[in-house]
N, C-alpha and C positions, 0 to 999 in steps of 0.2 A: 470404528475408530474415528475420533473427532478432534478437531483443533486445527485451526481456528479461522473462521471466515470473518469474524468481526474484530480481528486483532487490532486494526488501526482505524476503525471507522471514523472517529474524530479525536485526534490527539490534541489539537487546539485550533482556535481561529483568532486571527488578529484583525480581520477586516470586516467586522460586523456592521460597520457603517459605510461599507465601500463596495457592495456588490451591485451588479448591473440591474438586478431585479428589485432594487429598493426604490425609495422616493424621498423627497423632502417633506418633513413634517414640521408644523409650526410649534414653536416653543410655547409653553403654557401661559406665561405672563406677557411677554413682549411681542408675541407672534413672529419671532425671529426664526427663520427656516433652518432646519438641521437635517442632514441626510441620515436615514435609517434603512437598514436592510430588512426586507420583509416586515414592514410595520403592521401592527394589528390595531383594532379599535380600542384595545385596552392600554395602549402605550401613551405615556405623557412625558414631557421633558421640561427641565428647568435649566436655564443658562444665565450666568451672572456676568458675562462678558459683553463686549460691544456687538452691535448689529450694524452691518454695512450693506446698503442696498437690499435690505430685508433678509440678509443671510448672516448667521453667526460668524464673527471675525475677531481676530486678535486673541489675546490671552484671557482665559477664564476657567470656570468650573461648570461642568455639565453633569446633570443627574438624569438617569433614564429609569422610569418606573413602568412596571407591568402589573396591571390589576392593583394599582396603588401601592405596590411593594417595590422598593428600590432594587433594580436589577443590575445596573452598571453605572460607573462614573468615569468621567474623563477630565483630567486637569492638564491644561496645556494650551497650545496654539490652534486656532481654527482659521480657515480661509474658505470663503464661499460656502459655508455651512458644513464643511468637512474637516476632519482632523488634518492639520497641515502644519508641520513644525515639531518642535520638541514637545513631548507629552507623555502621560501615563494613563492607560486605559485599564480599568479594573472591572472584571465580571464578578459580581458578588458571589462568594462561595465557591469560586472555580479557579481564577487565575488573574494575574495582572501583567500588562505588557508595557514596556518602557523603551523609548528611543525616539527616532525621527519618523514622523508620519508624512506621507506624500499622497495627496488626493484621497485621504481616508484610510490608507493602508501603511503598515509599518515597513520601512525600507532602510537598507544600510545596517549599520551596527545597532543591535538592540538586544532585548532580553525578555523572556517570558518566565514568570514564576508561578508554579502551580500549587494549589492548596494541599496536594498529596505529597509535597516535598520535592517534586521534580522541577527541573528548570532547563531552559534552552537559551544559551547565550552565544551570539554570533551574528551571522549575516541573514537579513530578511530581504525578500524581493516580493513586492506587491502583497505583503501580508503573510507570505509563506516562508518558513524557515528553510533557507537554502544556503547551507553553511560550508561551501568550499573555501579553501584558503584564497587570499587575495591574488596569488599568482595564477590560480586556475579559474576563478569565477568569470573573468572576462572572456575566457576561451570557450566556455560552455555555450553551445549552440542549441536553439530551439527551432525545430523544423516542423511545419505543419504538413499534413497529408491530405490529399484531395478525397477524403472520406469523411462524411458528416457523422456526428455522434448520435445518429437517429435511433439506434438501438441501445443507447446509454451504455456503451462499452466502458466509458469513463464517467464516473458519477460526479465529477467536480466541475463539469462544464455543461452548457445547455445542449439540447438536441440539435440545434442549428449550428453549433460550433464545429470546427474541424478537429479531428484527432491529430496528435502530434507525438514527437519524441524529442528527448534531449540527447545531445552527444558531446562528450568531452573529446575533442578531435586533435590527435597528435599532429605536429607539423611535419615530421618525417613520414616516409611511407608506412602505411598501417600494416602491422604484422598479423593482427587478429582483431576480432570484435567480441566484446563481452556484453551481452544483452541482459538487462535486469527487468523483471516484471513485478509490479506492485502487488501487494495483498489486497483483499477486499476493502474498498473504501479508502485506501491509502493514496495520498497524492504522489505524483512523480517527484515532486520536490523533496518530500520526506524520504523517499528511496535514496535520493542523492545525498541528503544529509546523513542518513544512517550508514551509507557506504562511502563516506568521504575519503577515508584512508585507502580503501581498495581502489576507488575510481582514480585517485591521484597517483597511486603507485602503478597502476596498469598504464595510465597515460605516459608516465615517465619511461615505460618500456615499449612505447609506440603501439599500444593496444587501445583501440577505440572503445570507450565505455558508453553504453546507450541505455536509456530508461524510456520505456514506452508508456503511453497514456491508456492503460487498460486496467480497470479495477472492479468491474461489475459484470464481466462477461460470464456466460455459462461455459461448460466444458466444450472443447473445440469440435467434438463430434456432432454437436447440434448447433453451435454458434458459428454460422458461416461468415457473419460480418466480422467477428473478431479474427477468425482465421485469415480472411482476406486482408484485414488491416495489418496483421503481422507480416504476411507475405509482401505487402506493399512497402512496409517499413524496411524490410530486409533488402528488397530490390533497390529502394531509394538509397540506402547506405552504400550498396555495391556500386551503383552508378555515380552517385554524388561524390563519394570519397575514395573511389577506386579500391575499396576494401576487398580482401580475398574471400571469395564466396565459400571456399572450403575450410575457412578458419573461424567460423562462428561458434561461440560457446554460449548457451542459454542458461539462465538461472533466475530463481525467484523465491519469494517467501510465501508460504501458504497457498492461496489461489495462484499467485505468481509462479510458485514451484510446480503446481499442477499444469499451468500453461507451458512452462519450459519442458517438462517431461512429456506432456501429451503431444506437443508439436514435434519433438524429436522422435517419438514413437511413430507418429503419422508419416514422418519423412522416410521411414523404413518399411512402412506398411503399403503393399501394392494396391490396396483399396483407395488410397489417398494420393493426391498430388500436392506437393509443397514446393515453394520456390527454391529452398535449399535443404541440405542435409547437415544439421549441426554437427560439428566435430565432437562436442562433448556436452554434458548437461549437469546442472547443479540444482538439487531440490532442497530447500531450506524449510524443514518441518512442514511439508505439505501432506494433506490427507491424500492417500493414493488408492484406497479401496472404497468405492462409493457405496457398496452394499454394507460394509461395516460402518461407514460414516452415517448412513441413514439409520440403521438399526441402533447404533449407539445414541444417536440424537433422540430417537423415540423412547428408549429406556431412560435417558437422562430427564426428559420432560416429566415423566411419571415421578421420578425421584425428587426433582426440584419442586414440583407442584404439591407434593406431600408436605413440604415445609411451610407452605402458605406464606404468611406475612413475616416469617422468620428469616427469609432469604436475605443474605448480604447483597451489597451493590454488585460485587463481582459475580455472584451467583445469578442475580437478576439478568445481568448481561449474558451470561452463559445460557440461561433459559431462553432469552430472546434469540440468541444465535441458533439454538436447537430448533425452535419453531421455524425460523427462517430457512434452515436447511431442509427440513421436512417439506415445507410448503414449496420451496423452489424445485426440489427434486421431483415431487409429485406433479408439478406443473410441467417440468421439463421432459419427464419420461412417461407421464400419463398415469402414474400410480406408484405403488411400493415395489421393492425388489422382488417380493414374493409373486407379484403379478407380472412383472416385466424384467426378469433376471438378466436376459441377454442385453437389454438396453443399458443396464447398469454396468455390465461387464464391458460393453463397448465404450462407455464413457470413463471407465476407470483406467488409471495408469498401471495398476497391479491388482490382480484378483487372487487372494490367498487361497480361496477354495478351488481354484483351477490348477491342475497339474502343470499346465503350460504357462502359468503366471499371467494369463490374460495378455494384455498389451505389453507387459514387461518383456515378453519374449523378443520384442523388436529392439531392445537395448542390449542384447547379449554381446554385441560387438562395439558398443559405445562406452567410452570412459564416462563413468557416472559417480557423482558424489552426492550422498544423502546425509544431511545434517539434522541434528535435533539436540535439545537440552532436556534430557529425561529427569528433571528434578522432581521426583515423586513427593518429597516433603512439601515443596511449594504447592504442588497441585492438590495434595490432600488438605492443606491448610486454607488455600484460597478458592479452590473450585470444587472441592469434595470429589476429586477424580482419582482413580487408581491407575495402575499400569495398563489395564484393559482399555482405558479411555484415551490413552496417549497415541499420537502418531508413531512414536518410537517402535511400537510392536510391529506394525505393518512395514515401516521403513527398514527395520532390521530383517524382516522376513523377505522383503523385496531384494535387499542386498544379498541375502543368503541364496535366494533363487538365482540371481545373476551369477554369483560366484560358482555355484554348483553346476550352472549351465555353461561354464567355461569363460566367463568374463573376468579376466585377470586385472581389470582396471575399474572394478566396482568397489566403492568404499562407503562404509557407514561410519559417521563421525559423531560420537556422543559427547557433545561439548557441554558437559554438565556444569551448571553454575555460571555460564557465560552469557546468558540472555539478559540484555538490558535495553530498554527503549531509548529513543533519542533524547528524551528529557531526563535520563538517568535512573528512572524507576526500574525495579527488577521485574522481569517478565521473561519466562523461558521461550516464548514464541516471538522471537525478535531476530533482526538481521545480524546482530552482534555475535551470534554463535559462529559466524564465519570469521575466522582469524585472517585478516587481510594479507599479511606477508606469506603465510603458509599457502593460502589460496593462489597468490601470484606465482609462487614456485611451481605449483601444480600446473597452472596455465602455461608457464614458460616451457615446461617439459613437453606439454602436448603439441605446441606449435613449432618445435624445432624441426 
């Protein structure tokens, strides 16, 4: 079963001229310097505005060419060679971004309009869409952890940067903690924006909502750095905010759901030591059986490659995802499931081929919610996938195993038609399949 590690790899970027690994490039005619992120020898720029102290300044129009082809434009204010002030940045054939830029990045109220019809309108922080309401945004805390990103646990910062977490911290005594894990490649800020209503509602009930910076880690049975990071975050939350250690609920989408489920299972497995034992766990369309995930990816690669040049863009991304999965698992476990079945069972959250459910047996006494949007018509049309390819099959099987094993608080929630990305585009593999008010009611029953 497969879906989806690449679900959020790049939703959009607004700070293409503002990253730390960029440099100033001289404009083609006046030699006026302008900041570019990751410039290449094929880049060239034209700027029709003023130049102050050899840097583009004031109001004007910028054109950015790659290989002599127009790649992007910016119309608006510049300061010291960077976007600064009111402006509109357009990436040709992709999207346009409007609002106030500070030091090269969109900040405050702004909008992104995508060529696929999607749009995000709201609050931006340093180029990231971070769309909490005005009442809640100033309350959001970002805490760094004394662990470097040396193993690239989080793909959106450098290896020398510290990992971190966001917390929406209630003023009254904290009743519980809801921890959300990003999917592969997804920013922590996007998780917040996608779960705006849920995070704000739990805050109002004195539940601390947390988002961690982990989106490229391997399964926790082999990734000791990610496991240590999660334990460190949980301990920091308990110590810093006096949060109840026995009232943590973990949840996540895709890879994030795998992290939530696996950590919770490890907390009940005598082979592992964890800082805490989560009270409950939420999996949002995660792959749970790695044997099925690997085999499904191998089958799909053959199917997609038969189509050759006829592949649509969505299928090309699916093919890329399948190659990524196969390569990563073979690197992580030393080969295929046929060669190393026990390693794949150890790394799985559930193994359908095992009578004891594999690691799922450690959730028999844990309240568990598994969500999916099994819209088979969308999958057939956009991905050429059938029911055998969806996470829904294994998620329902895992829920059935838990229920038959005596778990009276295991739930499978088929939120068909509810999946939409933060930009408004339809996609079943999305945070939106969790209905915030219903989820909050479930949380409140758990922590009574």
